[in-house]
C-alpha positions as CSV (number, residue, x, y, z in Angstrom):
1,M,167.7,-202.0,-42.0
2,H,165.9,-198.7,-42.9
3,S,163.1,-200.5,-44.6
4,R,162.5,-202.7,-41.6
5,L,162.5,-199.7,-39.3
6,Y,160.0,-198.0,-41.7
7,L,157.7,-201.1,-41.5
8,F,158.0,-201.2,-37.8
9,V,156.9,-197.5,-37.4
10,I,154.0,-198.0,-39.8
11,S,152.9,-201.1,-37.9
12,C,153.0,-199.2,-34.6
13,L,151.0,-196.3,-36.0
14,W,148.4,-198.7,-37.4
15,A,148.2,-200.5,-34.1
16,T,147.6,-197.2,-32.4
17,I,144.8,-196.3,-34.8
18,T,143.1,-199.7,-34.7
19,S,143.3,-200.0,-30.9
20,Y,141.8,-196.5,-30.5
21,G,139.0,-197.5,-32.8
22,A,138.5,-200.8,-31.0
23,D,138.1,-199.0,-27.6
24,S,135.6,-196.5,-29.1
25,P,132.2,-198.0,-29.9
26,D,130.4,-196.9,-33.1
27,W,128.1,-194.7,-31.0
28,C,127.3,-192.2,-33.6
29,F,126.0,-194.8,-36.1
30,K,123.6,-196.3,-33.6
31,K,119.9,-195.4,-33.1
32,L,119.2,-192.7,-30.5
33,A,119.0,-194.0,-27.0
34,K,115.5,-193.8,-25.5
35,G,116.8,-193.4,-21.9
36,T,114.8,-191.6,-19.2
37,I,115.7,-188.3,-17.7
38,P,117.8,-188.8,-14.5
39,K,116.1,-188.4,-11.2
40,E,118.5,-185.5,-10.4
41,V,116.2,-183.3,-12.5
42,K,114.1,-183.0,-9.3
43,D,116.9,-181.3,-7.4
44,P,116.2,-177.7,-6.5
45,W,119.2,-176.6,-8.5
46,A,117.8,-178.0,-11.8
47,K,115.7,-175.8,-14.1
48,T,115.3,-178.0,-17.2
49,A,115.7,-181.6,-18.1
50,I,119.3,-180.9,-19.2
51,D,120.3,-180.2,-15.6
52,G,119.3,-183.7,-14.6
53,F,121.9,-185.2,-17.0
54,I,124.6,-182.7,-15.9
55,L,124.0,-183.2,-12.2
56,S,124.0,-186.9,-12.4
57,K,127.5,-186.9,-13.9
58,L,128.7,-184.3,-11.4
59,R,127.6,-186.4,-8.5
60,D,129.2,-189.5,-10.0
61,N,132.4,-187.6,-9.8
62,K,131.8,-186.0,-6.4
63,L,131.5,-182.5,-7.9
64,S,128.9,-179.8,-7.3
65,P,127.7,-177.1,-9.7
66,Q,128.2,-173.4,-9.1
67,P,125.5,-170.9,-8.1
68,E,123.8,-168.7,-10.6
69,A,125.8,-165.8,-12.0
70,D,124.7,-162.2,-11.3
71,P,122.1,-160.5,-13.6
72,H,124.6,-158.3,-15.4
73,T,126.8,-161.3,-16.3
74,L,123.8,-163.3,-17.5
75,I,122.4,-160.6,-19.8
76,R,125.8,-160.0,-21.4
77,R,126.4,-163.7,-21.8
78,L,122.9,-164.3,-23.3
79,S,123.2,-161.3,-25.6
80,L,126.6,-162.1,-26.9
81,G,125.6,-165.8,-27.3
82,L,122.4,-165.2,-29.3
83,S,123.1,-162.0,-31.1
84,G,126.9,-161.6,-31.1
85,L,126.4,-158.1,-29.7
86,P,126.5,-156.7,-26.1
87,P,123.1,-155.7,-24.7
88,T,121.9,-152.2,-25.1
89,L,121.4,-150.0,-22.1
90,K,117.7,-150.2,-22.6
91,E,117.8,-154.0,-22.6
92,I,119.8,-154.0,-19.4
93,E,117.4,-151.6,-17.8
94,V,114.3,-153.6,-18.8
95,F,115.9,-156.9,-17.5
96,L,117.0,-155.5,-14.2
97,A,113.6,-153.8,-13.6
98,D,111.7,-157.1,-14.3
99,K,111.3,-158.6,-10.8
100,G,109.0,-161.4,-12.0
101,A,109.9,-165.1,-11.5
102,R,110.2,-165.5,-15.3
103,A,112.3,-162.4,-16.0
104,Y,115.2,-164.5,-17.3
105,D,112.9,-166.6,-19.6
106,R,111.4,-163.4,-21.1
107,L,114.9,-162.1,-21.8
108,V,115.7,-165.3,-23.7
109,E,112.6,-164.9,-25.8
110,R,113.3,-161.3,-26.6
111,L,116.8,-162.1,-27.8
112,L,115.7,-165.1,-29.9
113,E,113.3,-162.8,-31.8
114,K,116.0,-160.2,-32.6
115,P,117.1,-160.1,-36.3
116,A,120.7,-160.2,-35.0
117,Y,120.1,-163.8,-34.0
118,G,120.1,-164.9,-37.7
119,E,123.3,-162.9,-38.3
120,R,125.0,-164.4,-35.3
121,W,124.1,-168.0,-36.0
122,G,124.4,-167.6,-39.7
123,R,128.1,-166.9,-39.2
124,H,128.5,-170.2,-37.4
125,W,126.8,-172.1,-40.2
126,M,128.9,-170.4,-42.9
127,D,132.0,-171.6,-41.1
128,V,130.7,-175.2,-41.4
129,V,129.9,-175.0,-45.1
130,R,133.2,-173.3,-46.0
131,F,131.5,-170.1,-47.2
132,G,133.9,-168.0,-49.2
133,E,133.4,-165.2,-51.8
134,S,136.4,-165.9,-54.0
135,T,137.4,-168.9,-56.1
136,G,140.3,-169.8,-53.9
137,H,142.8,-170.4,-56.6
138,L,146.3,-171.2,-55.5
139,T,147.7,-168.0,-56.9
140,V,146.6,-164.6,-55.6
141,N,146.0,-163.1,-59.1
142,E,143.7,-165.9,-60.0
143,D,141.6,-165.7,-56.8
144,K,138.6,-163.9,-58.3
145,P,135.6,-162.7,-56.4
146,R,132.3,-164.5,-56.6
147,S,129.9,-161.7,-57.1
148,N,126.7,-163.5,-56.0
149,A,127.9,-165.7,-53.1
150,W,126.4,-163.1,-50.6
151,R,122.9,-164.3,-51.6
152,F,123.7,-167.7,-49.9
153,R,124.6,-165.8,-46.7
154,D,121.4,-163.8,-46.8
155,A,119.3,-166.9,-47.4
156,V,120.9,-168.5,-44.3
157,I,120.2,-165.5,-42.1
158,R,116.5,-165.4,-43.2
159,A,116.0,-169.1,-42.7
160,L,117.4,-169.0,-39.2
161,N,115.4,-165.9,-38.2
162,E,112.2,-167.7,-39.5
163,D,113.3,-170.8,-37.6
164,L,113.0,-172.9,-40.7
165,P,113.0,-176.6,-39.6
166,F,116.6,-177.8,-39.8
167,D,115.7,-181.0,-41.8
168,Q,114.0,-178.8,-44.4
169,F,117.0,-176.3,-44.2
170,A,119.4,-179.3,-44.9
171,R,117.4,-180.6,-47.9
172,L,117.3,-177.1,-49.4
173,H,121.1,-177.1,-49.7
174,F,120.8,-179.9,-52.3
175,A,117.3,-179.3,-53.7
176,P,116.4,-175.6,-53.2
177,D,112.9,-174.2,-53.6
178,H,111.9,-170.8,-55.1
179,K,112.0,-169.0,-51.7
180,Y,115.4,-170.4,-50.6
181,K,116.9,-171.0,-54.1
182,E,120.2,-169.4,-53.0
183,L,120.9,-172.2,-50.5
184,G,121.6,-174.4,-53.5
185,Q,124.9,-172.5,-53.8
186,F,126.2,-174.8,-51.0
187,I,127.5,-177.4,-53.5
188,H,129.7,-175.0,-55.3
189,L,131.0,-172.8,-52.5
190,G,134.3,-174.7,-52.4
191,T,137.6,-173.7,-53.8
192,R,139.0,-174.2,-57.4
193,L,142.5,-175.2,-58.4
194,Q,144.5,-172.7,-60.5
195,N,143.6,-172.4,-64.1
196,N,146.6,-174.2,-65.5
197,S,146.0,-177.4,-63.6
198,N,145.1,-180.7,-65.2
199,P,141.3,-180.8,-65.7
200,N,141.3,-184.4,-64.4
201,D,142.8,-183.2,-61.2
202,K,140.3,-180.4,-61.0
203,Q,137.4,-182.8,-61.6
204,F,138.2,-185.0,-58.6
205,H,139.3,-182.1,-56.4
206,R,135.9,-180.5,-56.8
207,L,134.1,-183.8,-56.2
208,D,136.1,-184.5,-53.1
209,D,135.3,-181.0,-51.8
210,M,131.5,-181.6,-52.3
211,V,131.7,-185.1,-50.7
212,A,134.0,-184.1,-47.8
213,T,132.0,-181.0,-46.9
214,T,128.7,-182.8,-47.0
215,G,130.1,-185.4,-44.7
216,T,131.5,-183.0,-42.1
217,A,128.7,-180.3,-42.2
218,F,125.7,-182.6,-42.0
219,L,127.0,-185.9,-40.6
220,G,130.0,-184.8,-38.5
221,I,132.3,-187.5,-40.1
222,S,135.2,-187.2,-42.4
223,F,135.1,-189.1,-45.7
224,G,138.7,-188.2,-46.9
225,C,140.4,-191.5,-45.8
226,A,138.0,-193.5,-47.9
227,R,139.1,-191.8,-51.1
228,C,142.2,-193.9,-51.4
229,H,141.2,-197.0,-49.4
230,D,138.6,-198.4,-47.1
231,H,138.4,-196.3,-44.0
232,P,140.8,-197.8,-41.4
233,V,138.6,-197.2,-38.3
234,D,135.1,-196.0,-39.4
235,P,132.6,-198.3,-41.2
236,M,133.1,-196.8,-44.6
237,T,134.5,-198.4,-47.8
238,S,136.2,-196.8,-50.7
239,E,133.4,-197.9,-52.9
240,E,130.9,-196.0,-50.8
241,Y,133.0,-192.9,-51.1
242,Y,132.8,-193.1,-54.9
243,Q,129.1,-193.8,-54.7
244,F,128.9,-190.4,-53.0
245,T,130.9,-188.8,-55.8
246,A,128.4,-190.2,-58.2
247,I,125.7,-188.1,-56.5
248,F,127.6,-185.0,-57.4
249,W,128.9,-186.1,-60.8
250,D,126.7,-183.9,-62.9
251,Q,127.7,-180.8,-60.8
252,V,131.2,-180.9,-62.2
253,N,131.9,-179.8,-65.7
254,E,135.5,-179.1,-66.2
255,A,136.9,-177.7,-69.5
256,P,139.5,-180.1,-71.0
257,K,142.3,-177.4,-71.1
258,A,145.4,-176.7,-69.2
259,S,147.8,-173.9,-70.0
260,R,147.8,-173.8,-73.8
261,K,147.3,-177.5,-74.3
262,S,144.0,-179.4,-74.5
263,I,144.0,-182.3,-72.1
264,P,141.1,-184.8,-72.4
265,I,138.9,-185.7,-69.5
266,E,139.8,-189.3,-68.8
267,I,137.0,-190.4,-66.5
268,K,133.6,-189.8,-68.1
269,E,131.5,-191.8,-65.6
270,P,131.6,-192.5,-61.9
271,R,134.3,-195.0,-61.0
272,V,136.3,-196.2,-58.1
273,L,139.8,-194.9,-58.3
274,R,142.6,-197.1,-56.9
275,Q,144.6,-195.1,-54.3
276,G,142.5,-192.1,-55.2
277,N,144.3,-191.7,-58.5
278,W,142.3,-190.8,-61.6
279,R,145.1,-192.5,-63.7
280,M,144.1,-195.8,-62.0
281,P,140.3,-196.2,-62.5
282,S,138.5,-199.4,-61.4
283,Q,134.9,-200.5,-61.6
284,T,132.0,-198.1,-62.3
285,V,129.7,-197.3,-59.5
286,Q,126.1,-196.1,-59.0
287,S,125.1,-193.4,-56.6
288,G,124.6,-194.6,-53.0
289,F,124.9,-193.8,-49.3
290,L,126.7,-195.2,-46.3
291,R,125.3,-198.7,-45.5
292,V,126.0,-198.2,-41.8
293,L,123.4,-195.4,-41.8
294,S,121.0,-196.9,-44.2
295,R,118.2,-199.3,-43.3
296,R,116.7,-199.6,-46.8
297,E,117.9,-199.5,-50.4
298,H,118.9,-196.3,-52.2
299,S,116.0,-196.7,-54.6
300,N,113.6,-196.1,-51.8
301,W,114.7,-192.5,-51.5
302,K,115.0,-191.8,-55.2
303,R,111.9,-191.5,-57.2
304,S,111.9,-191.6,-61.0
305,D,111.2,-187.9,-61.4
306,E,113.9,-186.7,-59.0
307,N,117.7,-186.3,-59.3
308,E,120.4,-187.7,-57.1
309,L,120.6,-184.6,-54.9
310,V,117.0,-184.8,-53.9
311,A,117.5,-188.4,-52.9
312,L,120.6,-187.3,-50.8
313,G,118.5,-184.7,-49.0
314,D,115.8,-187.3,-48.2
315,W,118.4,-189.8,-47.0
316,L,120.2,-187.2,-44.8
317,T,117.0,-186.3,-43.0
318,D,115.2,-189.7,-42.7
319,T,115.2,-190.5,-39.0
320,E,113.8,-194.0,-39.5
321,Y,115.7,-195.5,-42.3
322,G,118.5,-193.0,-43.2
323,A,121.0,-190.7,-41.5
324,G,118.5,-188.4,-39.8
325,E,119.3,-189.3,-36.3
326,L,123.0,-188.6,-36.8
327,L,122.1,-185.3,-38.5
328,A,120.1,-184.4,-35.3
329,R,123.0,-185.3,-33.1
330,V,125.4,-183.2,-35.1
331,I,123.4,-180.0,-35.2
332,V,122.4,-180.0,-31.5
333,N,126.1,-180.6,-30.6
334,R,126.9,-177.5,-32.8
335,L,124.4,-175.5,-30.8
336,W,125.9,-176.7,-27.5
337,H,129.4,-176.0,-28.7
338,H,128.7,-172.4,-29.5
339,H,126.9,-171.8,-26.2
340,F,129.5,-173.4,-24.0
341,G,132.7,-173.0,-25.9
342,Q,133.0,-176.8,-26.5
343,G,130.5,-179.4,-27.6
344,L,129.3,-182.5,-25.8
345,V,131.3,-184.0,-28.6
346,K,134.5,-181.9,-28.5
347,T,135.2,-182.5,-32.2
348,P,132.0,-181.2,-33.9
349,N,133.2,-182.1,-37.4
350,E,134.4,-185.5,-36.4
351,F,131.9,-187.9,-34.8
352,G,133.7,-191.0,-35.9
353,K,136.4,-192.9,-34.1
354,L,139.0,-190.4,-35.0
355,G,137.1,-187.8,-32.9
356,E,136.3,-187.7,-29.2
357,P,133.4,-189.6,-27.7
358,P,130.6,-187.5,-26.1
359,S,131.1,-186.4,-22.5
360,H,127.3,-186.8,-21.9
361,P,126.0,-189.3,-24.5
362,L,122.6,-189.7,-23.0
363,L,122.1,-185.9,-22.9
364,L,123.3,-185.6,-26.6
365,D,120.7,-188.2,-27.6
366,Y,118.0,-186.5,-25.5
367,L,118.6,-183.2,-27.2
368,A,118.5,-184.9,-30.6
369,R,115.2,-186.6,-29.8
370,E,113.8,-183.2,-28.6
371,L,114.9,-181.6,-31.9
372,I,113.0,-184.2,-33.9
373,A,110.0,-183.9,-31.6
374,E,110.0,-180.2,-32.1
375,E,109.7,-180.7,-35.8
376,W,113.4,-179.9,-36.2
377,R,113.1,-176.2,-35.1
378,L,116.3,-174.9,-33.5
379,K,114.9,-172.2,-31.3
380,P,113.2,-174.7,-28.8
381,I,116.7,-176.3,-28.4
382,H,118.2,-172.9,-27.7
383,R,115.5,-172.4,-25.1
384,L,116.3,-175.7,-23.4
385,I,120.0,-174.9,-23.2
386,L,119.8,-171.3,-22.2
387,K,117.1,-171.7,-19.5
388,S,119.1,-174.5,-17.9
389,A,120.8,-174.0,-14.6
390,V,124.1,-175.3,-16.1
391,Y,124.1,-172.4,-18.6
392,R,123.4,-169.8,-15.8
393,Q,126.3,-170.9,-13.6
394,S,129.0,-168.5,-12.4
395,G,132.7,-169.1,-13.0
396,S,135.0,-170.6,-10.4
397,T,138.6,-171.0,-9.6
398,D,138.2,-173.6,-6.9
399,T,141.3,-175.8,-7.0
400,V,139.7,-179.0,-5.7
401,P,137.3,-179.6,-8.6
402,M,140.0,-178.4,-11.0
403,K,142.0,-181.5,-10.0
404,V,139.1,-183.7,-11.0
405,D,138.0,-181.9,-14.2
406,A,140.4,-179.2,-15.2
407,N,139.0,-178.9,-18.7
408,N,135.4,-178.6,-17.4
409,R,134.1,-181.4,-19.5
410,L,131.6,-182.2,-16.7
411,L,130.4,-178.6,-16.7
412,W,130.7,-177.9,-13.0
413,H,131.2,-174.2,-13.6
414,W,131.0,-171.6,-16.4
415,R,134.2,-171.4,-18.4
416,P,134.9,-168.0,-20.0
417,S,135.6,-168.0,-23.7
418,R,137.0,-165.4,-26.1
419,L,134.7,-164.0,-28.7
420,E,135.4,-165.0,-32.3
421,A,136.9,-162.4,-34.6
422,E,133.6,-161.1,-36.0
423,A,132.0,-160.7,-32.6
424,V,135.1,-158.9,-31.3
425,R,134.9,-156.3,-34.1
426,D,131.1,-156.0,-33.8
427,T,131.3,-155.5,-30.1
428,L,133.9,-152.7,-30.5
429,L,131.7,-150.9,-33.0
430,A,128.5,-151.4,-31.0
431,T,130.2,-150.1,-27.8
432,A,131.4,-147.0,-29.7
433,G,127.9,-146.4,-31.0
434,V,128.9,-146.5,-34.7
435,L,127.7,-150.0,-35.8
436,K,125.5,-149.8,-38.8
437,T,122.6,-152.2,-38.4
438,Q,121.6,-152.5,-42.1
439,M,120.9,-156.1,-43.0
440,Y,121.4,-158.1,-46.2
441,G,122.8,-157.1,-49.6
442,P,126.1,-157.4,-51.4
443,S,129.2,-157.8,-49.2
444,I,131.6,-155.0,-48.4
445,S,134.9,-155.3,-50.3
446,I,137.9,-155.7,-48.0
447,G,140.5,-154.7,-50.7
448,H,143.1,-156.7,-52.5
449,A,145.5,-159.3,-51.2
450,R,148.5,-157.1,-52.2
451,K,147.2,-153.8,-50.8
452,E,146.9,-152.9,-47.2
453,V,143.4,-151.7,-46.3
454,R,142.0,-149.9,-43.2
455,D,138.9,-150.7,-41.2
456,E,137.1,-147.5,-42.4
457,P,133.7,-146.0,-41.4
458,K,132.1,-146.9,-44.7
459,S,132.5,-150.6,-43.8
460,W,131.2,-150.4,-40.2
461,R,128.4,-152.9,-40.6
462,R,128.3,-156.2,-38.9
463,S,131.3,-158.4,-39.8
464,I,129.2,-161.1,-41.4
465,Y,128.7,-158.6,-44.3
466,L,132.4,-158.2,-44.9
467,Q,133.6,-160.1,-48.0
468,A,134.9,-163.5,-47.1
469,H,137.8,-163.4,-49.5
470,R,140.1,-166.4,-49.4
471,S,143.3,-164.5,-50.1
472,A,142.8,-161.0,-48.9
473,K,142.7,-160.6,-45.1
474,H,140.7,-158.1,-43.2
475,P,143.0,-156.0,-41.0
476,T,140.9,-156.4,-37.9
477,L,139.5,-159.9,-38.3
478,S,142.9,-161.4,-39.2
479,L,144.2,-160.7,-35.7
480,F,141.6,-162.8,-33.9
481,D,141.7,-166.2,-35.6
482,P,139.3,-165.9,-38.5
483,P,138.2,-169.2,-40.1
484,D,139.8,-170.8,-43.0
485,Y,137.3,-170.1,-45.8
486,S,138.6,-173.0,-47.9
487,R,137.4,-175.8,-45.6
488,S,134.7,-176.7,-43.2
489,V,135.4,-175.3,-39.7
490,G,133.5,-176.8,-36.8
491,A,135.5,-175.3,-34.0
492,R,137.6,-172.1,-34.3
493,T,140.8,-171.3,-32.5
494,T,140.2,-168.4,-30.1
495,G,143.6,-167.8,-28.5
496,V,144.9,-164.7,-26.8
497,T,148.0,-163.5,-28.5
498,P,150.4,-160.5,-28.3
499,N,149.0,-159.4,-31.7
500,G,145.6,-158.8,-30.2
501,A,147.0,-156.8,-27.3
502,L,149.2,-154.7,-29.6
503,F,146.2,-154.1,-31.8
504,A,144.2,-152.8,-28.8
505,M,147.0,-150.5,-27.8
506,N,148.1,-149.2,-31.2
507,A,145.6,-149.7,-34.0
508,P,144.3,-146.5,-35.5
509,F,140.9,-148.3,-35.7
510,V,140.7,-148.7,-31.9
511,W,141.9,-145.1,-31.4
512,E,139.2,-143.8,-33.8
513,L,136.5,-145.8,-32.0
514,A,137.7,-144.4,-28.7
515,G,137.0,-140.9,-30.0
516,H,133.5,-141.9,-31.1
517,L,132.9,-143.5,-27.7
518,A,134.0,-140.4,-25.8
519,K,131.7,-138.3,-28.0
520,R,128.8,-140.7,-27.2
521,L,129.5,-140.5,-23.5
522,R,129.4,-136.7,-23.6
523,T,126.1,-136.8,-25.4
524,E,124.4,-139.3,-23.2
525,V,125.5,-138.3,-19.7
526,D,126.6,-135.2,-17.7
527,D,130.2,-134.3,-17.9
528,E,130.9,-135.5,-14.4
529,S,133.5,-138.2,-13.7
530,T,131.4,-140.6,-11.7
531,A,128.6,-140.5,-14.3
532,L,131.0,-140.9,-17.1
533,V,132.7,-144.0,-15.6
534,N,129.5,-145.7,-14.7
535,H,128.0,-145.1,-18.2
536,L,131.2,-146.3,-19.9
537,Y,131.3,-149.5,-17.9
538,L,127.6,-150.3,-18.7
539,L,128.2,-149.6,-22.4
540,A,131.4,-151.7,-22.6
541,L,131.0,-154.4,-20.0
542,S,127.3,-154.4,-19.3
543,R,128.0,-153.9,-15.6
544,P,128.7,-151.0,-13.2
545,P,132.3,-150.4,-12.2
546,R,133.6,-151.8,-8.9
547,L,134.7,-149.3,-6.3
548,E,138.4,-149.6,-7.2
549,E,137.6,-149.2,-10.9
550,L,135.5,-146.2,-10.2
551,E,138.3,-144.5,-8.3
552,I,140.8,-145.3,-11.0
553,G,138.5,-143.9,-13.6
554,R,137.9,-140.7,-11.8
555,E,141.6,-140.2,-11.3
556,L,142.3,-140.7,-15.0
557,L,139.6,-138.3,-16.0
558,G,141.1,-135.7,-13.7
559,N,144.4,-135.7,-15.6
560,K,145.3,-132.5,-17.4
561,N,146.4,-134.3,-20.6
562,A,144.6,-133.6,-23.8
563,D,141.3,-135.3,-24.0
564,P,141.5,-137.6,-21.0
565,L,138.1,-139.1,-21.7
566,R,139.2,-140.4,-25.1
567,H,142.3,-141.9,-23.5
568,Y,140.2,-143.5,-20.9
569,C,137.8,-144.9,-23.5
570,H,140.8,-146.3,-25.4
571,M,142.0,-148.1,-22.2
572,V,138.5,-149.7,-21.6
573,L,138.2,-150.8,-25.2
574,G,141.5,-152.7,-24.7
575,L,140.3,-154.7,-21.6
576,N,140.3,-158.5,-22.0
577,E,136.9,-158.5,-20.3
578,L,135.5,-156.8,-23.4
579,I,136.2,-159.7,-25.7
580,F,135.4,-162.5,-23.3
581,V,132.1,-164.2,-22.5
582,N,132.0,-164.6,-18.8
């Protein structure tokens, strides 16, 4: 009876998976569509070709876009989006004083050229490649720091600031040159099993990490299911999975020891493993790539004087015969995701049938084609997105469109999103005027997993330079959904929890920053309540206070309590608006 029930449940699950796959075309494996830009691009609302695609979908659903947000909102949105920091008072002043027709465009260009751009977008990429600065052993005592991993981070920041073409950037992860040799650390950034594990387990754990991360980071598809059997819904066989492991075979060299015993390495050449078990080896395999993305033989990419990794980089970026068009789709979707809070494909690490189909497939393909036409440089795609009318929209709480598209997948308004952990911390430090802008160099230690540490002044650099330890948690970042450094993260959780609110109210770190902010205010403006409130709001929220807020601020500053300005600064630093992109 129980066995029949079990079989019934399994058959139902399988039917669900296969039916879902049948209803979803293999869109990500097809060539880029060569469609034309919709006629709606000529609408007065539209500012770039992107808007034509958005407006066409909106009209199909009887929706209308929102008007443009106010200048204060736009400069804060842009600054946080491109640099991860609020705009300076000087930047706000320059933007508001520019009455030219292209004032907004000039702001975009200035922000794209700031060194902080590379720090901001470097953090996004490190999420994807599972950047971590410890080995990630299963026991805390064995999770040792990786002393030179920071060099990979610095290479990423430099490459982004120089707008290195993304196809070249991708190839350098597998075959680095002298200038960007540290990008070659990508392959080995993953975790390690504890020292006493079987070396055969360790061997295939590491190979799986390399294969899986390459698949999700560059192709947006998961390979894991094919380790044990042919993929149930995506066109990927188990043999192809192990052909990928063959590419990385020489990168794994495990010592044949476990505990005090010497255990031999059983598999000495690339093989297919039945059910993913190294104890059940099958036929040998040669290196190779996914046939569904390949329009010529593997040998055409690999020349006699090159290794397998060079061939992999060539195949990944080949737009005519290899996976290059999918690579372009994946990276432009990542850019869209970080600008709007969700991608055109809502699952940026899963473009296969187990993920969600794109909300605007023609727009996604248009952006991918534009990336390739711009010789794979990312900044022109940023410009297209940021200068569009859809990006400049104001928010809305209109209940009628909400009934049609509550999740805003059609982008009929701007949807506020919470800053990720690093940007929350950096914004607090920048607002208080104590953020150190030094770039590059070794990471700042965050202490030990067993010892509580404070967020101290000596560490008040941008959070990208804090050690990405896989066991020890930073006291501030840990409260705002930091990434899992052990795996590729395409989309972070950015919830609002009681822990964050309690941190804002009670943390010594925030109270200390409030003191610095109060000191900054007294230095920069006259000690008069109206001037103090106005200046504080511009520093913290990039806008002047509303009349009600001004009156409340003046009243609070008139209290006879000790240091009312510091208390008022503490209150403003705890506002939700401070950690949201509106």
